[in-house]
TORPAVEX-389837 format. One line per 10 residues: for each residue x, y, z of N, C-alpha, C. Coordinates in Angstrom, 1 decimal. Atoms other than C-alpha are relative to their C-alpha. Layout:
BEGIN
X Y Z X Y Z X Y Z; ... .
This chain:
BEGIN
1.1 0.5 -1.0 93.2 109.8 91.5 -0.2 -1.4 -0.1; 0.3 1.5 -0.1 92.6 106.2 92.5 -1.4 -0.3 -0.5; 1.3 0.4 0.4 89.8 104.3 90.9 -0.9 -0.2 1.1; 0.9 0.2 -1.0 86.7 104.2 92.8 -0.7 -1.4 0.0; 0.7 1.2 0.1 85.0 101.0 93.8 -1.3 0.1 -0.8; 1.2 -0.1 0.8 82.2 100.2 91.3 -1.0 -1.1 0.6; 1.1 0.9 -0.6 78.9 98.2 91.8 0.4 -1.5 0.1; -0.5 1.4 -0.1 80.7 94.9 91.2 1.1 -0.2 0.9; -1.1 0.2 -1.0 83.3 95.4 93.9 -0.5 -0.1 1.4; 0.5 0.2 -1.4 81.0 95.0 96.9 0.1 -1.3 0.5 .
-0.1 1.4 -0.6 81.0 92.1 99.3 -0.8 -1.1 -0.7; 0.7 1.0 0.7 78.2 90.4 97.4 0.7 -0.6 -1.3; -0.6 0.5 1.3 80.3 90.2 94.2 1.0 -1.1 0.4; -1.1 1.1 -0.4 82.9 87.9 96.2 -0.8 -1.3 0.4; 0.8 1.2 -0.2 80.0 85.5 97.0 -0.4 -0.8 -1.1; 0.3 0.7 1.2 79.5 84.5 93.5 1.0 -1.1 -0.3; -1.0 1.0 0.3 81.2 81.4 92.2 1.3 0.6 -0.6; -1.2 -0.6 0.5 84.8 82.3 91.6 0.3 1.4 0.5; -0.2 -1.4 -0.4 84.4 85.5 93.4 1.3 0.3 0.9; -1.3 -0.2 -0.9 87.4 85.0 95.8 1.2 0.2 -0.9 .
-1.1 -0.3 1.0 89.6 85.2 92.6 0.0 1.3 -0.7; 0.3 -1.3 0.6 88.0 88.4 91.4 0.8 1.1 0.7; -0.6 -1.1 -0.7 90.1 91.5 92.1 -1.1 1.0 0.4; 0.8 -1.0 -0.5 88.5 94.2 94.1 0.9 1.3 0.2; -0.7 -1.3 0.0 89.6 97.9 94.0 -0.2 0.6 1.4; 0.2 -0.4 -1.3 89.7 98.3 97.7 1.2 0.4 0.8; -1.2 -0.2 -0.7 93.3 98.5 98.8 1.1 0.6 -1.0; -1.2 -0.4 0.8 96.4 100.4 97.4 0.9 -1.2 0.0; -0.4 -0.9 1.1 98.4 99.8 95.3 -1.0 -0.2 -1.2; 0.8 0.2 1.1 95.5 98.6 93.1 -0.9 -1.3 0.3 .
0.9 1.2 -0.1 93.1 95.6 92.5 0.6 -1.1 0.8; -0.5 0.9 -0.9 93.4 93.0 95.2 -1.0 -1.2 -0.2; 1.0 1.2 0.1 91.9 89.3 94.8 -0.7 -0.2 1.3; 0.9 0.3 -1.1 89.1 88.5 97.1 0.6 -1.0 1.0; -0.6 0.9 -1.0 91.1 85.6 98.6 1.0 0.7 0.9; -1.0 -0.8 -0.9 93.8 88.1 99.8 -0.8 0.8 1.0; 0.8 -0.8 -1.0 91.2 90.3 101.3 -0.6 -0.9 1.2; 0.5 0.9 -1.0 89.6 87.3 103.1 1.2 -0.4 0.9; -1.1 0.4 -0.9 93.1 86.3 104.5 0.4 1.2 0.8; -0.3 -1.1 -0.8 93.8 89.8 105.6 -0.9 0.2 1.1 .
1.1 0.0 -1.1 90.5 89.9 107.5 0.2 -1.0 1.1; -0.2 1.0 -1.0 91.2 86.6 109.1 1.2 0.3 0.9; -1.2 -0.3 -0.8 94.7 87.7 110.2 -0.3 1.2 1.0; 0.3 -1.2 -0.8 93.4 91.0 111.5 -0.9 -0.5 1.2; 1.0 0.5 -1.1 90.6 89.2 113.5 0.8 -0.8 1.0; -0.7 0.9 -1.0 93.0 86.7 115.0 1.0 0.9 0.8; -0.9 -0.8 -0.7 95.7 89.2 115.9 -0.6 0.9 0.9; 0.5 -1.1 -0.8 93.6 91.9 117.3 -1.0 -0.6 1.0; 0.8 0.8 -1.0 91.2 89.3 119.0 0.9 -0.4 1.2; -0.9 0.3 -1.1 94.2 88.0 120.9 0.5 1.1 0.7 .
-0.4 -1.2 -0.7 95.4 91.5 121.7 -1.0 0.6 0.9; 1.1 -0.5 -0.9 92.1 92.6 123.1 -0.2 -0.9 1.1; 0.2 1.0 -1.1 91.8 89.4 125.1 1.2 0.1 1.0; -1.1 0.0 -0.8 95.3 89.6 126.5 0.2 1.2 0.9; -0.1 -1.3 -0.7 95.2 93.2 127.5 -0.6 -0.1 1.4; 0.5 0.1 -1.5 92.9 92.5 130.6 0.4 -1.4 0.5; -0.5 1.3 -0.7 94.6 89.1 131.1 -1.0 -1.2 -0.3; 1.0 1.1 0.4 91.9 86.8 129.4 0.8 -0.9 -0.8; -0.5 1.1 1.0 92.8 83.6 127.6 -0.7 0.3 -1.4; 0.5 -0.1 1.5 92.3 83.6 123.8 0.2 -1.4 -0.6 .
-0.1 1.3 0.6 91.7 80.0 122.7 -0.3 0.0 -1.6; 0.1 -0.1 1.4 92.3 80.5 119.0 -0.2 -1.4 -0.6; 0.2 1.3 0.8 91.1 77.8 116.6 1.3 -0.4 -0.7; -1.2 0.4 0.7 94.1 75.8 115.4 -0.1 0.1 -1.4; 0.1 -0.1 1.4 92.8 75.8 111.9 0.2 1.4 -0.5; -0.1 -1.4 0.4 92.6 79.6 111.9 1.4 0.4 0.1; -1.3 -0.3 -0.2 96.1 79.9 113.3 0.8 -0.5 -1.2; -0.7 0.7 1.1 97.4 77.5 110.6 -0.2 0.8 -1.3; 0.2 -0.7 1.2 95.7 79.4 107.8 0.6 1.4 0.0; -0.7 -1.3 -0.1 97.0 82.8 109.0 1.5 -0.2 -0.1 .
-1.5 0.2 0.2 100.5 81.4 109.3 0.3 -0.2 -1.3; -0.3 0.4 1.5 100.4 79.9 105.8 -0.1 1.3 -0.8; 0.2 -1.1 0.8 99.2 83.3 104.5 1.1 1.0 0.4; -0.9 -1.1 -0.5 101.5 85.6 106.6 1.5 -0.4 0.0; -1.4 0.5 -0.3 104.7 83.5 107.0 1.0 0.4 -1.2; -0.8 -0.4 1.1 106.0 84.2 103.4 0.4 1.4 0.0; -0.4 -1.3 0.0 106.0 87.9 104.0 0.7 0.4 1.3; -0.6 -0.2 -1.4 107.5 87.7 107.5 1.5 -0.3 0.0; -1.4 0.4 0.0 111.0 86.9 106.3 0.9 1.2 0.1; -0.9 -1.0 -0.1 114.0 89.1 107.0 0.2 0.7 -1.4 .
-0.2 -0.5 1.3 114.4 89.5 103.2 -1.2 0.9 -0.4; 1.1 -0.7 0.3 110.9 90.9 102.9 -0.1 1.4 0.6; 0.0 -1.3 -0.8 111.3 93.7 105.5 1.4 0.1 0.6; -1.3 -0.1 -0.7 115.1 94.2 106.1 0.0 1.1 1.1; -0.1 -1.0 -1.1 114.3 97.3 108.2 -0.6 -0.5 1.3; 0.5 0.6 -1.2 112.6 95.0 110.7 0.8 -1.2 0.5; -0.9 1.1 -0.3 115.4 92.5 110.9 0.5 0.1 1.4; -0.6 -0.1 -1.4 116.7 91.7 114.5 1.5 0.4 -0.2; -1.5 -0.3 0.1 120.1 93.1 115.2 0.9 -1.1 0.0; -1.0 1.1 0.0 123.1 90.9 114.5 0.5 -0.5 1.4 .
């Protein structure tokens, strides 16, 4: 059985000094640093915000700083070596 989040794993615990480095037990496969959770949230907001805007044909003027931060976080795991099953055909 997976460990359950404790009282020190809530959002408020990550607002304390150094909280972004503290692991939280919120995602498999185990404790995840707060900074990773923040980056995942930013990535999800950017990607799904764009998707929801583009569906009905609206523009999505994403903040360049947000795009750069998401790219810096996501690019290392978007290589063909990280997910060979998603590589383009030769």
